[in-house]
N, C-alpha and C positions, 0 to 999 in steps of 0.2 A: 690811321686817323679816323676813317669812316666808321670802323668798328667801334672805336671809343665813343664817337658821337651816338652811334646806334644804342649801345648799352646804356649810355648816359640818359638818352631819351626814354628808353624802356623803363629804367629805374624810376624816373620822375613820374611816368604814367602810372606805374604800379603803386608808387607811394601815394599818388593822388586818389587812386581807386580805393586804397585801404582807408584813406582819410574819409572818403564819402561813405564807405560801409560803416565806419565807426559812428559817423553822424546819424545815419539811418537807424542804427541799433539803439543809439541814445534816444532818438525821437520815439521809436516804438516803445521803449521802456517807459518813457515819460507819459506817453498816451495811455499805456497799460495801467500805470500808477494812477493817472487821472481817472481812467475808467473805473478802476477798482474803488477809488475814493468816492466817485459819483455813485456807484452801486451801493457802497456802504452808507452814504448819506441818504439815498433813496430808501434803503432798508430801514434805517433808523427813523426816517420820517414816517414810513408806513407803520412801523411798530408804535411810534408815538401817536399816530392818528388812530390806530386800532385801539390802543390803550385808552385814548381820550373817549372814543366811542363807547367802549365797554364801561367806562366810569362816568359817562354823561348822566346828569340828573336834570330834573325840571321842578320848579316850584309850582305846586298846585294849591289853589284855594278851594277848600271844600266847606261843608256845613259847619265845621268846627274850627277852621283856621287855615294856616299854611302848612303844607306837608311836602317834604322833599321826596321825590319819586324817581327811581331809575328809568332812563329812557329804554324802551324795548325790554322790559323786565322778563326774567325767566319765571316759570311757574306762577301763572296768574290765576287767581280765584275771582270769579265774578258772581255777584249776588243780586245785582240791580236789574230788575225787569225792563227798565228803560234803556239799558245799555246792550242787551243781548244781540239785537239785530245789527246794531252798528259794529260791534266787535266781530260778529260772524261775517258781515259783508267785507270787513277788512282782513279776514283770514287770521285773526288772532287765536292762537291755541290756548285752551283753558285746561288747568289741572283739576279744578273742581268747580261745581256749580249746582244750583238746585234744579236739576234737569226735570223734575216733576212739574215745575212751573214754566218751562220753556215751550212755546208753541211748536207743534210738529213741523211747521214749515221752516223753522230755524234749525240747521243741521246739528247744533249742539244737543238737541233733545234726544237724538238717537245715537250719539257718539259714545260708545262704551268705554273709550279711553279716558273720558272725563268722570272723575269720581262724583257720584250723585249724593249730595248732602241732604236730599229730601226737600220738603217745603218749609216755609217760615213758621209753621205751627210747631213742628217737632224736628228741627234741623239737627243733623249729626255734625256738630261743630268740630269734633275730633278729627274728621276727615280733612278739615281745613288745615289743622296743625300738621297732620301727616303729610300734606302736600308740600310743606316747607316753602310757602310762597314768598316771592319778593314783593308782590303786590296783591292786595285784596280790595276789590271794588264793592263797597256797600251802598245800599240805597233802597228806597221805597219799602217793600215789605220787610227787609232785613235791617232797616234803620235802627230798630230797637236793640239789635245785637252788637252795635258798634263797639261798646266798651268791652264786652265779653271777647270779641274777636281780637281786639288790640291786646288783650291780656294773654291769649293763647298763642299769638304769633308776634312776640315782642320785637323780633328782628325784621319784620315785614313793614312795608309802607301800607298803611290802611287809609283809604280815602272814602268819604261818605258823600255821594252825589245826590242825596235825597233832595227833592223839591217840595217845599211846604205849600201844599194846596189844601190843607186841612181847614176845618171850620174856624180855627183860631187865626188863620192867615188874614191879614188886612188887605192885601193886594194879590189875591190868588192868580189872577190873569197875568199880571206883570211877573209874578214869581215863576209861573209856568214858562213863559216866553224866555225870560232871562236864564232860568234854570236849564232849559234845553240848550241854549247857546253856550252857556258857561261849561256845562258838562261835556258837550261835544267838542268844544275847543280844548278842554283838558285832556280828553281821550286822544285827540289828534296830536297834542304835544307829547304825550306819554309814548304813543306807539308810532311816532314819526309819520303821521298821516294828516299833516296840516292842510294840504290841498283838498283832500277828501272831506275833512271836517268843514272847511270853508264852503265847499259845494253843498253839503247838507244844510248848512245854515242859510245859504243863499236861497235854496229851494224852499226852505221853511218860511223865510221872510216873504218870498213871493207869494206863497200860498195864503199867508195871512192878508196881504194886501188885496189879493184877488177876492177872498171871502168877504173882506170889509166892503169892497166896492160892489159886490153882488147883493148885499142886504139893503133893502129899501128904507130901513130905519123905523118902520111902523108895524110890520107884521109881528104878531105875537108868537112866541116860541114856548113850546112845552117839551121838556127833556125828561126821558124816562130810562130806567134800567129794567129789562125783562129778565126774570130769573125764576126757574122752577114753575113757570106758568103764571107767575104774578107780575103785574105791572106796577112798579114803584117809581116814586118821584125823585128825579135828580135835580136838586134845588140850585138856583142861581148862586154863584160864588163858591159854594162848598160841595155841591153834588158830584158824584163820581164821574169822571171824564168830562161831562158837559159843564159843570158848575163854573170853572174859571173862564170858559169861553164867552160867557155873558159879558165879562169885563173886557175881554180882548176885542169883541166885535160890537159891543154896545147894543146887544139884543134887548128887545122888549119882552120881558117874561109874561106869560099868561097867568102865572100863579107864583105867589111868594108866601112863605110861611115863616113863623118864628121858630127859633131853635132847630133850623135845618142842620143836617149832618153830612159827613162825607162817607157814610156807610157804603160798604162795597156792594150792597144789594139795593141801595137807594132808600128813601124814607117811605114809610108805609102810609100812603095816602090813597083813599078809595078811588077806583076808576071813575065813579060817578062824580067825585069832586074834581077830578081832572077834566072830565067831559064838560062839566058846567062852565069851565073857563073858555070853551070853544076856541082852542088855539088855531092859528093859521097854519102852523107847522108843528109836527111832532118829530123830535130827534130821538133815536132809539139806540141804546147799546144792548146787545144780546149777550148776556153773561154766560148762558148755557153753551153758546157756540164755541166758547173758548175752553170750557172745563168739563162739560158733560159728554158722555158717550152718545152715539146716535140714538141708542135705545132709550136713554134717560132724558135727552134734550127735548125741550119744548121750544121749537123755533119761534123767535120773536115775532116774525111776520105773521105766523099762524095765530099767535096769541092776540096780537093787535086786531087781526081780521075777525077773530071770533069773540071780541069784546063788544057786546051789544051797545053798551053805553057810549062807545066811541064812534059808532057808525054814522051819526048825524053831525059830527064835528066838521068844521071847515077843512081841517087837515086831512081827514079820511075821505070825505066826499070829493075833494079836489086832488086827491092822491099826492098830497104834500107831506111826505114822510122821508126822512133820511136815516139810513142805518149805518152805524159805525162799522169799520172793518171787523170781520168775524172774530179775529184774535185779539181785539183791543183790550179786553179785560186782563190778559196776561202779557200783552206786548204794547205797553204805553210808550213806545219809542218815538223819537223825533220823526222817523219815517212814517209811523202810523198816523201821527197828527198831521203831518204834511199831506198824506193821502186823504185824510178826513177833510181837511180844509179845502183841498182841491175839489173834492166831491161836493162839499157845501157850495163852493163858488159856482161850479158848473150847474148844480141843480137850482140854486136860487136865481141864476141868470136865465133859465129857460122861460 
């Protein structure tokens, strides 16, 4: 009888153990299925996210309207001198650019992997087509080639970030400020550098406020471009580099003329006529510093110092001269103007 009870108990225990094993196996199988399903879902979501990233676009408003531009495009061609420093600082690779126009302190200038299309006077536009770009950034010196470029790269997004500060512009100062902000924002959206773009704009805004606060509202300003040993007039409103700043900072010009231009070498006004206005300040852009070799250059400071007619002006006798950054002529970036405005603020405050 005891044996029967023993076998009966053993049988029940064995049966229960088998039942537990079955339950565990089913649980493992269920967990495995759920895990596989979860991995499949994660994979699908990743693929979907990657696909969305690859296909992401942004709407950019340029000088001609609205353009759909891919985010983080491949094969970028940049032609805008106002954009080179920003793109370089952000580590954007270029397929082609007018390297002849890029200052030496911007790495693109010496990067042999970038096709050199030359300068804006005789550009090799065929190299743009050969680069098969997704995006071409036009502006400033290359603004006039916009339609030609659109024609040779019909499948690319072509944006024109030109800022109108010509003699025809009615609000050159406003155009310059808003143009820098808009183009920097657009580049930040395109290359997923929104925070960096916002910081550039914040620094730019601060430099404007500081320079405004530093000006006393009465000192007269004379702005000039020194090129090839000549001192030429950079007129309020339209003059190269300096012109729009009269609007921004409400400067009092020491001289105004009719039919002033935005000529890259300034307007041909005699040094004697400049001296007769006896400016409190002289603001100088040295064109040679950006484009001439050391042997060919006539440093602006030497030219000013050796101009007899200027030596008795208030600006020279008081040492009240400000020189734009050396590469300004070929690097009119938001960084360049921020640095210039900071220098103006610091110098006028002394």
